C-alpha positions in Angstrom: -7.7 -18.5 -4.5 -7.0 -15.1 -6.0 -4.9 -13.9 -3.1 -2.4 -16.8 -3.6 -2.4 -16.1 -7.4 -1.6 -12.5 -6.8 1.2 -13.3 -4.3 2.8 -15.6 -6.9 2.4 -13.4 -9.9 3.5 -10.1 -8.2 6.5 -11.5 -6.3 8.9 -9.8 -8.8 7.2 -6.5 -8.3 7.3 -6.9 -4.5 11.0 -7.8 -4.6 11.7 -4.7 -6.8 9.9 -2.5 -4.4 11.9 -3.9 -1.5 15.1 -3.3 -3.4 14.1 0.3 -4.4 13.4 1.2 -0.7 16.5 -0.6 0.7 14.3 -2.7 2.9 17.2 -5.0 3.9 18.7 -2.1 5.8 15.6 -1.9 8.1 16.5 -5.1 9.9 20.2 -4.3 10.1 19.3 -1.0 11.8 21.1 0.9 9.1 18.0 2.4 7.6 18.3 6.2 7.7 15.8 9.0 8.0 16.5 9.8 4.4 15.6 6.2 3.4 12.4 6.6 5.4 11.6 9.9 3.7 12.0 8.1 0.3 9.6 5.3 1.2 7.0 7.7 2.6 7.3 10.1 -0.3 6.9 7.4 -2.9 4.0 5.7 -1.1 2.4 9.2 -0.8 2.6 9.6 -4.5 1.0 6.2 -5.0 -1.9 6.9 -2.7 -2.3 10.5 -4.0 -2.7 9.2 -7.6 -4.7 6.0 -6.9 -6.6 5.8 -3.7 -9.7 7.9 -4.8 -9.8 6.1 -8.1 -9.7 2.7 -6.5 -12.2 3.5 -3.9 -14.7 5.2 -6.3 -14.5 2.1 -8.5 -15.2 -0.2 -5.5 -17.7 1.9 -3.5 -20.8 0.4 -5.1 -20.2 -3.3 -4.9 -17.5 -3.6 -2.2 -17.7 -0.3 -0.1 -19.3 -1.7 3.0 -17.9 -5.2 2.8 -14.3 -3.9 2.5 -14.8 -1.1 5.1 -13.4 1.4 2.6 -13.8 4.3 5.0 -11.6 2.6 7.5 -9.0 1.8 4.9 -8.3 5.3 3.7 -4.6 6.0 4.1 -4.0 9.3 2.2 -4.8 11.5 5.2 -2.5 9.4 7.4 0.5 9.6 5.1 -0.1 13.3 4.7 0.5 13.6 8.4 3.7 11.7 8.0 4.8 14.0 5.2 4.2 17.1 7.4 6.1 15.4 10.3 9.1 14.9 7.9 8.9 18.3 6.4 8.1 16.9 3.0 6.0 18.8 0.5 2.6 17.6 -0.5 1.6 17.7 -4.2 -1.4 17.9 -6.4 -2.6 14.7 -8.1 -1.8 14.6 -11.8 -1.8 11.6 -14.2 -1.9 8.3 -12.4 -3.0 4.7 -13.1 -6.6 4.2 -14.3 -8.6 1.1 -13.2 -11.1 0.1 -15.8 -13.0 -2.3 -13.7 -13.7 -3.1 -10.0 -11.5 -6.2 -10.4 -8.6 -4.1 -11.5 -9.3 -1.8 -8.5 -9.3 -4.8 -6.2 -5.8 -5.8 -7.6 -4.5 -2.3 -6.9 -6.0 -2.4 -3.4 -4.1 -5.6 -2.8 -0.9 -3.7 -3.3 -1.9 -1.0 -0.9 -3.2 -3.4 1.8 0.0 -5.5 1.4 2.1 -2.4 1.9 0.1 -1.8 5.1 0.8 -5.3 6.3 4.6 -4.9 5.6 4.5 -1.3 6.9 3.4 -2.5 10.3 6.6 -4.6 10.6 8.6 -1.6 9.3 7.1 0.7 11.9 7.8 -1.8 14.7 11.4 -2.3 13.6 12.2 1.4 13.0 10.7 2.4 16.3 13.6 0.5 17.8 16.2 2.1 15.5 18.3 5.1 16.5 17.2 8.3 14.9 13.5 7.4 14.7 12.5 8.2 18.3 10.6 11.4 17.1 8.9 9.7 14.1 5.2 9.0 14.3 4.1 6.2 12.0 0.7 7.3 10.9 0.7 5.4 7.6 2.6 2.3 8.5 0.9 2.0 11.9 -2.6 2.8 10.5 -4.4 -0.3 11.7 -2.4 -0.8 15.0 -3.1 -4.1 16.5 -5.9 -4.7 13.9 -3.4 -5.0 11.0 -3.6 -8.8 10.8 -7.4 -8.8 11.1 -7.8 -6.2 8.4 -5.4 -8.1 6.0 -7.2 -11.4 6.7 -10.6 -9.7 6.1 -9.4 -8.2 2.8 -8.0 -11.6 1.6 -11.2 -13.4 2.6 -13.3 -11.0 0.6 -11.1 -11.3 -2.4 -11.0 -15.0 -2.3 -14.7 -15.4 -1.8 -15.9 -12.8 -4.3 -13.4 -13.0 -7.3 -14.2 -15.8 -9.7 -11.3 -17.5 -11.4 -12.1 -16.0 -14.8 -11.3 -12.6 -13.3 -7.9 -13.4 -11.8 -6.0 -11.9 -14.8 -8.1 -8.6 -14.4 -7.2 -8.4 -10.7 -3.6 -9.1 -11.5 -3.6 -6.4 -14.2 -4.7 -3.8 -11.5 -2.0 -5.0 -9.1 0.7 -4.7 -11.8 -0.5 -1.2 -12.8 -0.1 0.1 -9.3 3.2 -1.7 -8.6 4.5 -0.2 -11.9 3.4 3.3 -10.8 4.9 2.9 -7.4 8.3 1.7 -8.8 8.4 4.7 -11.2 6.9 7.4 -9.0 9.1 10.4 -8.2 
């Protein structure tokens, strides 16, 4: 199954992202508002430079199946930016996804961040200093987060043949690399 393949082969990228964002501090309740601004700002840059490219690549074959309209996150994270008094930007050079399989790999990274983000939002909402923060991006699916993740994984696993696993992985690596170096 491609979802397991991706999980195994992107673990180092996932771990690097957790280290970059000081994720361990979230559960010790030492995560600061500045830490949160960093994670939101970096995820904003990732979405700004990739979401439209991913969705345009997937809209023909996967648009309805993946419920792409319901998965748009850029407008949500822009609300978080405004609430944190962070500046929005204009998209410039970002990762290119040559095929829909690469785009699916990139979408795996975004949907995975949504799954983890739900946990982050829940934890931070109980952390001092976050009582005025609204989690538009990290709370985007609300109580449907698990169902949306499950739906995404099921579609990936059902529709991606084994000979395309490397292509999907290449897309995930491109987006993780962009995320880890965005500033």
